[in-house]
MIMARMAR-978952 format. One record per residue: residue number from 0; x, y, z of N, C-alpha, C, O, CB in turn; residue in three letters. Coordinates in pm, 1 decimal. Each point is the difference from the previous one (the first is absolute). Glycine has a CB too. Layout:
BEGIN
{NUM,{X,Y,Z},{X,Y,Z},{X,Y,Z},{X,Y,Z},{X,Y,Z},"ALA"};
...
END
This chain:
BEGIN
{0,{5960.1,15110.5,9233.8},{-51.5,19.3,133.7},{-56.4,-132.8,49.7},{-55.0,-79.1,-76.5},{3.4,323.7,29.6},"MET"};
{1,{66.9,-266.2,176.0},{-56.8,-120.9,58.6},{-68.1,38.0,129.6},{13.2,112.7,47.9},{163.8,-259.6,-153.6},"ARG"};
{2,{-248.6,53.7,161.1},{-67.0,23.3,127.2},{60.1,-92.5,104.2},{34.5,-114.4,-29.5},{-248.0,185.0,-86.8},"ARG"};
{3,{225.8,-19.9,239.8},{51.8,-85.6,106.0},{-113.5,-81.7,60.3},{-112.5,4.4,-49.9},{296.5,161.2,98.6},"ASP"};
{4,{-156.1,-239.5,57.5},{-98.6,-89.3,61.4},{-122.2,75.5,50.3},{-109.4,-56.0,6.6},{294.8,-96.2,57.6},"ALA"};
{5,{-167.0,281.1,-28.0},{-112.4,80.8,48.3},{-76.5,67.1,-112.9},{-99.4,68.5,24.1},{225.4,-30.5,185.2},"ASP"};
{6,{-80.2,-57.4,-332.2},{-66.8,60.9,-114.0},{51.7,138.2,-34.4},{-50.5,63.3,-92.7},{-146.7,-193.9,153.1},"GLY"};
{7,{297.2,179.0,12.8},{55.7,132.4,-26.7},{88.2,-5.3,-124.6},{70.3,-98.1,-23.8},{-77.6,154.7,270.2},"ALA"};
{8,{2.3,50.2,-324.7},{80.9,7.0,-120.9},{146.5,16.7,35.5},{35.4,72.2,93.2},{-228.3,26.0,-218.5},"GLU"};
{9,{277.0,-166.4,49.3},{145.3,10.6,15.7},{58.8,35.6,-136.0},{-38.3,-57.2,-102.1},{41.9,-112.2,294.1},"LYS"};
{10,{89.3,264.1,-192.5},{61.9,46.1,-123.0},{144.1,-49.5,-9.1},{73.6,1.8,98.7},{-222.4,200.7,-98.0},"TYR"};
{11,{187.9,-246.2,-118.6},{141.8,-23.4,-24.6},{63.2,136.7,-20.5},{-70.5,99.0,-19.9},{31.4,-330.9,-84.2},"ARG"};
{12,{169.2,237.7,108.9},{69.3,128.3,-4.5},{-36.8,81.9,-124.1},{-19.6,121.1,9.7},{206.2,-225.3,118.5},"ILE"};
{13,{-195.9,39.8,-243.6},{-33.0,73.6,-123.2},{-143.5,52.3,5.1},{-27.7,109.7,-48.5},{190.3,-252.6,-80.9},"SER"};
{14,{-252.9,65.7,187.4},{-140.0,42.7,11.1},{-13.3,116.9,97.4},{-75.4,94.2,-24.5},{-0.3,-328.6,-27.2},"GLU"};
{15,{149.5,227.1,161.7},{-3.9,109.0,97.7},{55.6,127.8,-62.7},{-57.2,107.9,15.3},{81.9,-273.2,174.9},"LEU"};
{16,{87.2,151.6,-260.5},{60.6,116.7,-64.4},{-96.4,63.5,-99.8},{-15.4,122.0,-2.8},{242.4,-225.1,32.0},"ALA"};
{17,{-291.5,20.3,-110.7},{-94.5,51.9,-99.4},{-118.5,68.5,67.7},{-44.4,105.8,-44.5},{113.3,-287.7,-114.3},"ALA"};
{18,{-120.1,121.4,266.4},{-116.3,57.1,69.5},{32.5,135.6,62.7},{-87.2,86.1,11.7},{5.0,-318.3,33.8},"ALA"};
{19,{208.2,250.8,-5.1},{39.6,125.2,64.5},{63.0,98.9,-98.0},{25.8,115.1,35.2},{8.2,-242.7,175.6},"ALA"};
{20,{-9.2,82.0,-334.2},{59.8,89.5,-99.6},{148.5,25.1,22.9},{50.1,108.9,-28.0},{-271.5,-2.5,4.9},"GLY"};
{21,{291.4,-206.9,73.9},{144.9,11.0,20.5},{67.4,-119.0,-68.2},{-67.5,-87.4,-54.4},{36.1,211.3,275.8},"VAL"};
{22,{162.7,-126.8,-218.3},{72.2,-112.1,-59.5},{20.7,-112.2,102.1},{-11.6,20.7,120.8},{126.3,138.6,-278.1},"THR"};
{23,{-83.9,-277.9,105.9},{31.4,-112.6,88.4},{124.0,32.5,83.0},{10.0,-37.8,116.7},{-111.9,-125.0,-281.7},"LYS"};
{24,{194.2,232.2,103.7},{122.8,38.5,70.7},{-31.2,89.3,120.6},{63.6,-11.8,104.8},{63.9,-4.8,-321.3},"ARG"};
{25,{-224.8,104.8,201.0},{-40.6,86.7,110.3},{-58.7,-83.1,114.3},{31.9,22.5,116.8},{-75.6,165.5,-279.5},"THR"};
{26,{-42.3,-284.1,128.1},{-58.4,-87.8,101.6},{111.1,-77.2,70.7},{-0.2,-13.1,122.4},{-213.7,-7.8,-256.7},"VAL"};
{27,{307.3,-29.2,56.9},{114.7,-72.1,55.7},{77.3,88.3,97.9},{35.2,-43.0,109.9},{-19.4,-93.6,-320.6},"ASP"};
{28,{9.6,258.8,169.8},{75.7,95.2,81.9},{-71.6,26.3,132.3},{61.9,-6.2,106.2},{30.5,112.2,-314.9},"TYR"};
{29,{-221.3,-77.1,202.8},{-75.2,27.4,122.1},{-10.0,-124.2,88.5},{-2.2,10.7,122.6},{-127.6,164.5,-245.5},"TYR"};
{30,{124.0,-292.2,60.9},{-2.0,-124.3,77.0},{132.6,-17.7,72.8},{2.0,-35.8,117.8},{-162.6,-67.9,-282.4},"THR"};
{31,{271.5,128.5,95.1},{132.2,-12.5,61.5},{19.9,100.0,113.2},{73.6,-27.7,94.7},{14.8,-53.4,-312.7},"ASN"};
{32,{-152.6,196.2,209.2},{8.6,100.6,106.3},{-91.7,-32.8,118.0},{8.7,63.1,105.3},{48.0,107.2,-278.9},"LEU"};
{33,{-144.7,-269.6,155.5},{-92.3,-36.4,106.3},{-129.0,80.4,-0.6},{-78.5,-8.2,94.4},{274.6,-56.2,37.6},"GLY"};
{34,{-218.7,141.9,-237.1},{-122.8,78.7,-8.5},{-118.2,-85.9,-43.6},{-115.1,32.0,29.6},{251.7,170.4,-83.0},"LEU"};
{35,{-107.8,-311.0,-16.9},{-101.7,-96.0,-42.8},{44.1,-138.5,46.6},{118.8,-32.2,-1.2},{-183.9,174.5,-201.7},"LEU"};
{36,{-31.9,-223.7,244.0},{33.0,-134.4,46.6},{-85.5,-101.5,-73.7},{-121.6,-5.0,18.2},{186.8,94.0,208.4},"THR"};
{37,{-0.7,-170.4,-310.6},{-76.7,-101.8,-73.1},{-13.4,-129.1,79.9},{73.9,-24.4,95.3},{5.6,124.1,-309.5},"PRO"};
{38,{-174.2,-180.1,173.4},{-8.4,-138.0,46.4},{74.9,-82.8,-103.3},{6.4,38.0,-117.0},{-231.9,-4.1,238.3},"ASP"};
{39,{281.5,-145.3,-79.9},{70.9,-87.5,-93.0},{-81.1,-126.8,-22.2},{-54.0,-58.3,94.1},{276.7,150.9,-18.9},"ARG"};
{40,{-230.2,-134.3,-201.0},{-66.8,-126.2,-31.8},{99.0,-113.4,21.7},{118.5,24.4,23.0},{-272.0,88.5,-191.6},"SER"};
{41,{105.9,-236.2,161.4},{89.5,-115.1,17.3},{104.3,-5.8,-111.6},{106.4,-59.3,18.0},{-291.8,-65.9,96.8},"CYS"};
{42,{156.2,185.8,-228.8},{97.9,5.1,-108.9},{81.2,130.4,5.4},{68.5,35.4,-95.9},{-220.9,-178.9,-46.2},"SER"};
{43,{143.6,214.0,255.3},{76.7,120.7,30.5},{-39.3,122.6,-81.8},{77.5,95.2,-9.4},{105.9,-245.1,70.4},"ASN"};
{44,{-304.3,148.9,-121.2},{-49.1,120.6,-65.1},{-44.7,97.2,108.5},{-48.4,-39.5,106.0},{-23.8,-89.7,-313.6},"TYR"};
{45,{90.1,257.7,177.7},{-47.7,102.6,92.4},{-142.9,38.3,-37.7},{-29.5,27.7,-116.3},{265.8,59.0,152.0},"ARG"};
{46,{-323.0,-85.6,63.0},{-138.0,43.6,-19.9},{-29.4,113.1,97.4},{34.5,-6.2,118.0},{-105.4,-225.0,-195.9},"TYR"};
{47,{6.3,334.4,25.3},{-33.1,117.6,79.1},{-151.6,7.7,15.1},{-73.3,-35.2,-92.4},{281.3,157.2,11.6},"TYR"};
{48,{-255.0,-76.6,195.8},{-144.0,9.7,23.8},{-49.5,141.8,-29.4},{75.7,87.1,-42.9},{-59.9,-268.6,218.0},"ASP"};
{49,{-144.2,201.2,-150.6},{-61.9,131.3,-23.9},{64.4,108.0,86.0},{13.7,114.1,-44.1},{-229.0,-228.0,-13.8},"GLU"};
{50,{254.7,79.3,179.7},{64.8,97.9,88.5},{131.3,47.7,-61.7},{34.7,117.6,11.4},{-140.3,-226.5,190.7},"ALA"};
{51,{178.2,18.8,-267.1},{124.8,38.0,-66.0},{-28.1,95.3,-115.7},{75.6,94.4,-23.0},{27.5,-314.8,88.2},"ALA"};
{52,{-212.0,195.6,-138.1},{-36.8,89.9,-109.9},{-32.7,139.2,55.2},{41.6,100.6,-57.4},{-130.3,-296.9,-77.4},"LEU"};
{53,{15.2,202.4,244.6},{-31.3,130.4,62.2},{127.2,69.3,46.2},{16.1,120.5,-19.8},{-239.9,-207.8,93.3},"LYS"};
{54,{315.2,10.9,-11.3},{127.1,57.0,44.9},{79.5,53.5,-119.1},{56.3,109.2,6.2},{-53.0,-268.4,189.7},"ARG"};
{55,{0.8,82.3,-303.1},{75.5,41.0,-117.9},{-58.8,127.1,-60.3},{74.3,90.1,-39.0},{-13.7,-329.6,-5.0},"LEU"};
{56,{-190.7,247.5,36.2},{-64.0,122.3,-51.7},{29.2,118.2,92.1},{21.7,111.6,-47.2},{-204.3,-249.9,-59.2},"LYS"};
{57,{183.2,114.4,236.9},{32.2,104.7,96.7},{143.9,47.6,-20.6},{26.4,120.2,-0.7},{-190.5,-219.0,166.2},"PHE"};
{58,{256.2,4.8,-182.0},{140.8,34.6,-24.0},{12.8,82.4,-127.1},{71.3,100.3,-2.9},{3.1,-310.1,120.0},"ILE"};
{59,{-143.7,167.3,-222.2},{4.6,70.7,-128.2},{-51.1,142.7,15.3},{58.9,93.5,-54.0},{-90.4,-310.9,-67.3},"THR"};
{60,{-78.0,234.1,194.9},{-53.1,134.8,24.8},{101.3,85.1,77.1},{19.1,117.5,-31.2},{-253.6,-210.5,32.3},"ASP"};
{61,{298.1,34.6,98.0},{100.7,72.6,78.1},{119.9,38.4,-85.8},{54.8,109.4,13.9},{-128.6,-232.4,190.9},"CYS"};
{62,{114.3,32.2,-293.8},{112.6,30.1,-88.7},{-34.5,116.3,-93.8},{85.4,82.6,-32.2},{-11.9,-324.1,43.9},"LYS"};
{63,{-199.4,246.5,-54.7},{-42.9,111.9,-85.9},{11.1,133.1,74.7},{20.9,104.9,-61.0},{-177.9,-259.6,-62.2},"ARG"};
{64,{143.0,149.0,254.7},{13.4,119.3,83.7},{146.7,27.5,34.1},{31.1,91.4,76.4},{-259.8,-135.0,18.5},"GLN"};
{65,{317.1,-36.1,-152.2},{144.7,13.0,17.6},{44.7,-22.2,145.1},{93.3,64.9,47.2},{-93.3,94.3,-238.6},"ARG"};
{66,{-66.3,-250.2,260.7},{40.4,-33.9,135.8},{115.2,-100.7,-3.5},{6.5,-85.1,-88.7},{-241.3,129.1,172.2},"LEU"};
{67,{323.1,-33.5,11.7},{111.1,-94.9,11.7},{-54.3,-133.8,48.4},{-102.8,-5.8,67.4},{267.2,193.1,-18.8},"ALA"};
{68,{-94.0,-295.2,-83.9},{-44.9,-133.3,41.2},{-5.2,-14.5,151.9},{-85.6,-71.7,52.0},{182.6,-20.2,-262.5},"LEU"};
{69,{-8.0,158.0,281.5},{-3.4,-7.2,146.8},{-129.6,61.9,53.3},{-58.9,-51.4,95.1},{311.8,61.7,-87.2},"SER"};
{70,{-296.8,99.4,-68.7},{-125.9,62.3,39.5},{-119.2,-87.9,-39.5},{-97.9,-11.0,73.7},{204.2,238.4,-98.2},"ASP"};
{71,{-96.0,-288.4,-91.0},{-107.2,-88.9,-46.5},{-14.0,-118.0,94.7},{-111.2,-41.1,33.2},{152.8,109.5,-272.0},"ILE"};
{72,{70.8,-122.6,281.9},{-4.6,-113.3,92.1},{-71.6,37.4,129.3},{-80.8,-77.6,51.1},{294.0,-9.3,-149.7},"LYS"};
{73,{-184.2,204.5,151.1},{-68.1,45.7,121.7},{-149.5,17.5,-23.4},{-81.9,-37.2,84.0},{292.3,151.4,-11.7},"LEU"};
{74,{-244.8,-57.3,-186.9},{-142.2,18.3,-32.3},{-69.9,-134.4,-17.4},{-115.2,-16.2,40.1},{169.2,234.9,-150.5},"ARG"};
{75,{15.7,-314.7,50.6},{-58.1,-134.2,-16.2},{-31.2,-62.3,135.6},{-105.2,-61.3,18.0},{232.2,32.2,-232.8},"LEU"};
{76,{-35.6,44.9,309.7},{-20.4,-56.5,132.8},{-122.7,60.9,66.5},{-71.7,-68.3,73.2},{318.1,29.4,-52.7},"GLU"};
{77,{-270.6,167.2,-45.8},{-118.4,65.5,57.2},{-127.3,-32.2,-77.6},{-106.3,-20.0,58.7},{254.0,202.8,22.4},"ASN"};
{78,{-135.5,-187.7,-213.4},{-115.4,-23.5,-86.3},{-46.6,-144.8,2.7},{-119.8,-27.5,-4.5},{199.3,212.0,-139.7},"GLN"};
{79,{16.2,-277.2,151.6},{-30.1,-142.8,-3.4},{61.9,-65.7,123.5},{113.9,-46.4,-5.6},{-122.3,45.9,-249.6},"PHE"};
{80,{-64.6,-3.8,365.9},{55.7,-59.5,121.9},{41.2,-144.9,-22.1},{-30.1,-60.3,-103.1},{-112.3,213.5,239.2},"PRO"};
{81,{211.1,-206.8,-37.9},{56.0,-135.0,-11.1},{-105.4,-103.0,-38.1},{-119.3,16.7,25.0},{290.3,46.1,143.9},"SER"};
{82,{-122.4,-168.6,-229.5},{-87.6,-107.8,-46.0},{-48.3,-83.5,117.7},{57.2,9.1,108.6},{63.7,-14.8,-328.3},"SER"};
{83,{-226.0,-76.4,200.9},{-48.0,-84.2,108.5},{108.4,-90.9,57.7},{1.9,-24.3,120.7},{-225.4,31.8,-226.6},"PRO"};
{84,{314.0,-58.2,21.5},{107.4,-84.6,51.6},{87.1,79.5,95.8},{40.1,-51.2,104.5},{-42.0,-85.5,-315.5},"ALA"};
{85,{31.3,261.7,176.1},{78.0,85.0,89.3},{-78.7,32.9,125.1},{57.1,7.9,108.8},{63.4,87.5,-304.8},"ASN"};
{86,{-251.7,-76.0,182.3},{-83.7,27.1,116.3},{3.9,-116.7,97.2},{3.8,20.7,121.3},{-151.9,124.4,-261.4},"ASP"};
{87,{147.2,-269.2,87.8},{9.9,-117.7,85.9},{132.8,-1.0,73.6},{5.5,-30.1,119.2},{-154.6,-97.4,-274.7},"ASP"};
{88,{254.6,159.9,85.1},{133.5,3.5,60.8},{6.7,109.1,105.9},{55.0,-21.8,107.9},{46.9,-64.3,-321.2},"GLU"};
{89,{-156.9,202.3,183.9},{-0.6,109.5,96.0},{-81.6,-38.1,122.6},{40.0,28.8,112.8},{-14.2,137.4,-299.3},"ILE"};
{90,{-139.5,-230.6,164.9},{-82.0,-44.6,113.0},{73.8,-99.5,86.8},{-8.2,5.9,122.7},{-195.1,31.9,-259.0},"GLY"};
{91,{275.6,-129.2,73.4},{77.4,-99.1,73.9},{110.7,66.4,80.3},{21.2,-32.8,116.7},{-72.8,-137.3,-292.2},"SER"};
{92,{122.4,264.1,112.4},{106.4,70.6,70.5},{-54.8,84.8,114.2},{60.5,7.5,106.9},{72.2,-4.6,-318.0},"LEU"};
{93,{-245.7,59.7,188.8},{-62.6,80.5,105.2},{-34.9,-86.9,120.0},{19.7,39.9,114.7},{-111.0,117.4,-287.9},"THR"};
{94,{40.2,-274.6,145.8},{-33.4,-92.9,107.6},{125.0,-40.6,78.2},{-1.4,-4.5,123.0},{-193.1,-79.4,-258.0},"SER"};
{95,{301.9,54.8,62.4},{125.0,-36.6,66.5},{55.4,115.9,82.0},{49.5,-20.5,110.9},{-1.6,-140.5,-295.7},"GLU"};
{96,{-55.8,282.1,131.1},{48.0,117.3,72.5},{-82.5,19.8,126.8},{55.5,30.7,105.5},{20.7,75.8,-321.5},"ILE"};
{97,{-207.8,-123.5,206.9},{-85.2,11.0,118.5},{41.3,-101.6,105.4},{4.3,31.0,119.0},{-193.2,50.9,-261.8},"ASP"};
{98,{219.3,-203.4,98.5},{43.2,-104.6,93.3},{131.6,39.4,68.0},{15.9,-16.4,120.9},{-131.2,-158.0,-262.8},"HIS"};
{99,{209.0,226.5,62.0},{127.9,43.8,56.3},{-22.3,113.8,98.8},{60.7,2.3,107.0},{58.5,-71.7,-317.8},"VAL"};
{100,{-206.1,163.8,175.5},{-29.9,111.3,90.5},{-55.4,-48.6,133.0},{29.1,58.5,104.3},{-72.7,85.7,-302.3},"ASN"};
{101,{-35.5,-250.3,195.3},{-55.2,-55.7,123.5},{104.8,-77.4,78.7},{-4.2,-2.9,123.0},{-218.8,-10.2,-232.9},"ASP"};
{102,{317.1,-49.6,39.7},{98.3,-88.3,62.8},{119.5,75.8,57.7},{53.1,-39.4,103.8},{-123.9,-138.1,-261.9},"THR"};
{103,{112.9,283.1,94.0},{120.9,71.7,42.6},{-7.0,46.1,145.5},{96.2,-22.7,73.4},{-66.2,96.7,-308.7},"ILE"};
{104,{-137.5,-11.1,281.1},{-2.5,42.4,141.0},{13.6,-117.1,97.6},{62.2,13.4,105.4},{-205.0,178.5,-174.0},"PRO"};
{105,{85.3,-304.9,33.6},{9.8,-118.1,86.2},{145.3,-45.6,8.9},{50.2,-28.0,108.9},{-285.2,-41.3,-171.1},"VAL"};
{106,{302.1,62.1,-52.5},{140.0,-42.4,-3.3},{86.6,97.2,79.6},{83.5,-42.2,80.0},{-119.6,-65.0,-305.2},"ILE"};
{107,{16.7,234.5,203.7},{82.2,100.8,68.9},{-20.8,-7.2,150.5},{97.1,4.9,75.5},{-109.6,143.7,-277.0},"ILE"};
{108,{-110.7,-159.9,246.1},{-25.6,-9.5,144.4},{65.1,-123.6,59.9},{54.9,5.8,110.0},{-270.5,115.5,-142.5},"ASN"};
{109,{210.0,-232.2,-38.3},{64.0,-122.1,49.9},{151.8,15.1,2.4},{65.7,-47.6,92.6},{-257.0,-88.4,-181.6},"ARG"};
{110,{247.0,201.7,-11.7},{145.3,18.8,-4.0},{47.7,92.8,111.3},{109.2,-18.3,53.9},{-114.6,-18.5,-300.9},"MET"};
{111,{-75.3,135.2,281.0},{36.7,92.8,107.5},{13.7,-72.6,133.6},{76.9,42.0,86.4},{-194.8,142.7,-208.3},"LYS"};
{112,{43.7,-292.9,138.4},{2.5,-74.2,126.5},{118.7,-95.6,10.0},{24.1,-56.6,106.6},{-271.8,74.5,-100.0},"ARG"};
{113,{321.2,-36.7,-114.3},{114.0,-91.6,1.6},{121.0,65.6,65.8},{18.9,121.3,-8.7},{-104.9,-231.8,-200.0},"LEU"};
{114,{166.8,28.9,274.2},{125.2,53.1,53.7},{101.9,4.7,-113.7},{-24.7,-57.3,-106.1},{-24.4,-34.6,340.0},"ASN"};
{115,{163.2,158.7,-214.4},{98.0,15.9,-108.1},{49.7,-131.9,-59.4},{20.6,-8.8,-121.1},{47.2,218.4,231.3},"PRO"};
{116,{-48.5,-312.0,-27.1},{46.1,-129.1,-51.6},{-105.4,-64.8,-89.3},{32.7,-58.7,-103.2},{108.2,29.6,308.2},"ASP"};
{117,{-266.5,39.9,-165.0},{-108.2,-56.8,-80.8},{-13.0,74.0,-133.5},{-24.6,-61.2,-103.9},{-95.9,-7.2,314.6},"GLU"};
{118,{137.4,200.5,-206.0},{-4.9,79.0,-123.6},{112.8,-41.0,-94.4},{-21.1,-14.5,-120.4},{-82.5,206.5,246.5},"ARG"};
{119,{223.6,-210.6,-70.8},{114.4,-40.5,-82.1},{-25.9,-135.9,-64.7},{31.6,-19.9,-117.3},{123.2,150.7,267.0},"ALA"};
{120,{-212.0,-224.1,-74.1},{-30.4,-131.7,-55.2},{-102.9,11.4,-112.1},{9.8,-68.5,-101.8},{41.6,-37.2,324.2},"ALA"};
{121,{-149.1,192.3,-202.8},{-102.8,20.1,-102.5},{60.6,63.0,-125.7},{-31.0,-41.2,-111.8},{-143.6,67.2,292.0},"LEU"};
{122,{260.1,72.6,-161.4},{63.5,67.7,-113.5},{78.1,-97.0,-86.3},{1.6,12.7,-122.5},{12.2,194.9,257.7},"LYS"};
{123,{51.3,-304.6,-72.2},{81.7,-94.2,-76.3},{-84.5,-89.3,-90.4},{51.8,-59.5,-94.5},{114.9,63.0,279.4},"SER"};
{124,{-294.7,-13.0,-156.6},{-89.1,-84.8,-81.1},{-64.9,75.9,-115.1},{-67.4,-60.0,-83.6},{23.9,-76.1,286.3},"ARG"};
{125,{63.3,267.2,-207.5},{-62.9,82.5,-103.9},{97.8,30.0,-112.8},{119.9,16.3,22.4},{-270.3,84.9,150.3},"LEU"};
{126,{97.4,-94.3,-293.5},{83.0,43.5,-112.3},{30.9,148.4,18.9},{-74.4,69.9,68.9},{-27.9,-244.5,-225.7},"SER"};
{127,{210.1,223.4,97.0},{33.9,142.8,14.9},{-113.4,92.6,-44.1},{-21.8,105.0,60.5},{260.5,-165.5,-96.9},"PRO"};
{128,{-310.7,21.5,-68.8},{-109.3,84.8,-48.8},{-113.4,7.3,101.8},{-53.6,107.4,27.3},{113.9,-167.5,-263.2},"GLU"};
{129,{-96.0,-55.1,291.5},{-109.6,-2.7,97.4},{40.5,72.4,127.7},{-80.6,71.2,59.9},{-1.0,-288.8,-155.7},"LYS"};
{130,{205.7,199.5,136.9},{49.8,68.4,118.9},{-5.2,150.7,-19.8},{-37.1,74.5,90.8},{185.8,-269.8,-38.7},"LEU"};
{131,{-111.1,239.7,-172.2},{-2.8,143.4,-31.0},{-142.5,55.2,9.3},{-21.1,109.4,52.4},{221.4,-138.8,-202.5},"GLU"};
{132,{-295.9,-44.6,100.5},{-139.8,43.4,5.8},{-45.8,10.9,145.1},{-60.5,99.8,39.1},{15.3,-208.5,-262.0},"VAL"};
{133,{74.0,6.8,301.6},{-42.7,1.8,140.5},{66.9,114.1,75.8},{-64.6,69.4,78.4},{29.8,-317.7,-86.2},"ILE"};
{134,{163.7,267.3,-15.7},{70.6,110.3,65.9},{-59.0,134.9,-40.5},{-10.8,90.6,82.6},{219.5,-229.7,-76.1},"GLN"};
{135,{-245.9,152.1,-130.8},{-61.7,124.8,-46.2},{-130.9,26.3,72.1},{-28.1,112.9,40.4},{135.2,-143.6,-263.3},"SER"};
{136,{-187.5,-74.9,239.0},{-127.2,16.2,71.1},{23.5,35.4,145.9},{-72.6,81.6,56.8},{-34.9,-244.7,-212.6},"PHE"};
{137,{207.2,103.0,216.0},{26.5,27.3,140.5},{48.1,142.7,19.1},{-29.0,61.2,102.7},{83.7,-301.9,-66.6},"MET"};
{138,{18.3,295.0,-132.9},{46.2,137.8,9.3},{-116.4,98.4,-7.7},{7.2,110.3,54.2},{209.8,-179.4,-156.9},"LEU"};
{139,{-323.1,28.6,35.6},{-116.7,87.8,-14.4},{-73.0,19.9,131.5},{-71.3,99.0,16.7},{48.6,-175.3,-251.2},"LEU"};
{140,{39.3,-15.4,327.3},{-72.5,8.8,127.2},{70.0,83.3,104.0},{-50.6,15.2,111.2},{-41.9,-234.3,-160.4},"LEU"};
END
């Protein structure tokens, strides 16, 4: 076991398996399924934190109840919400979505004021994907 820069305990795969009473192969399997997420050291060792140990114990308890892995995954998502890194990403995306929500009505109103030739010129400057998005928004109005 080692400690990271914040002083939190980190487990190597064998230590995590022993602490949870499972095999290394089981930890490997759950990691490959995305149920556990290790940190990697500069020498590419996998280290798991206390949250991973709690998740692994939760998975083990669910398996004892004979739950399917798909059900366990759903329960994990409810029991252990997204990590702070994911929260930052979600916050960033939410901010961008809010910006788009504010911008779309302005774009649509300006496009409505264009004559057909101006619209055609504008369309030629848009990628097919962006044009499809704008057309979809215009259909909503």
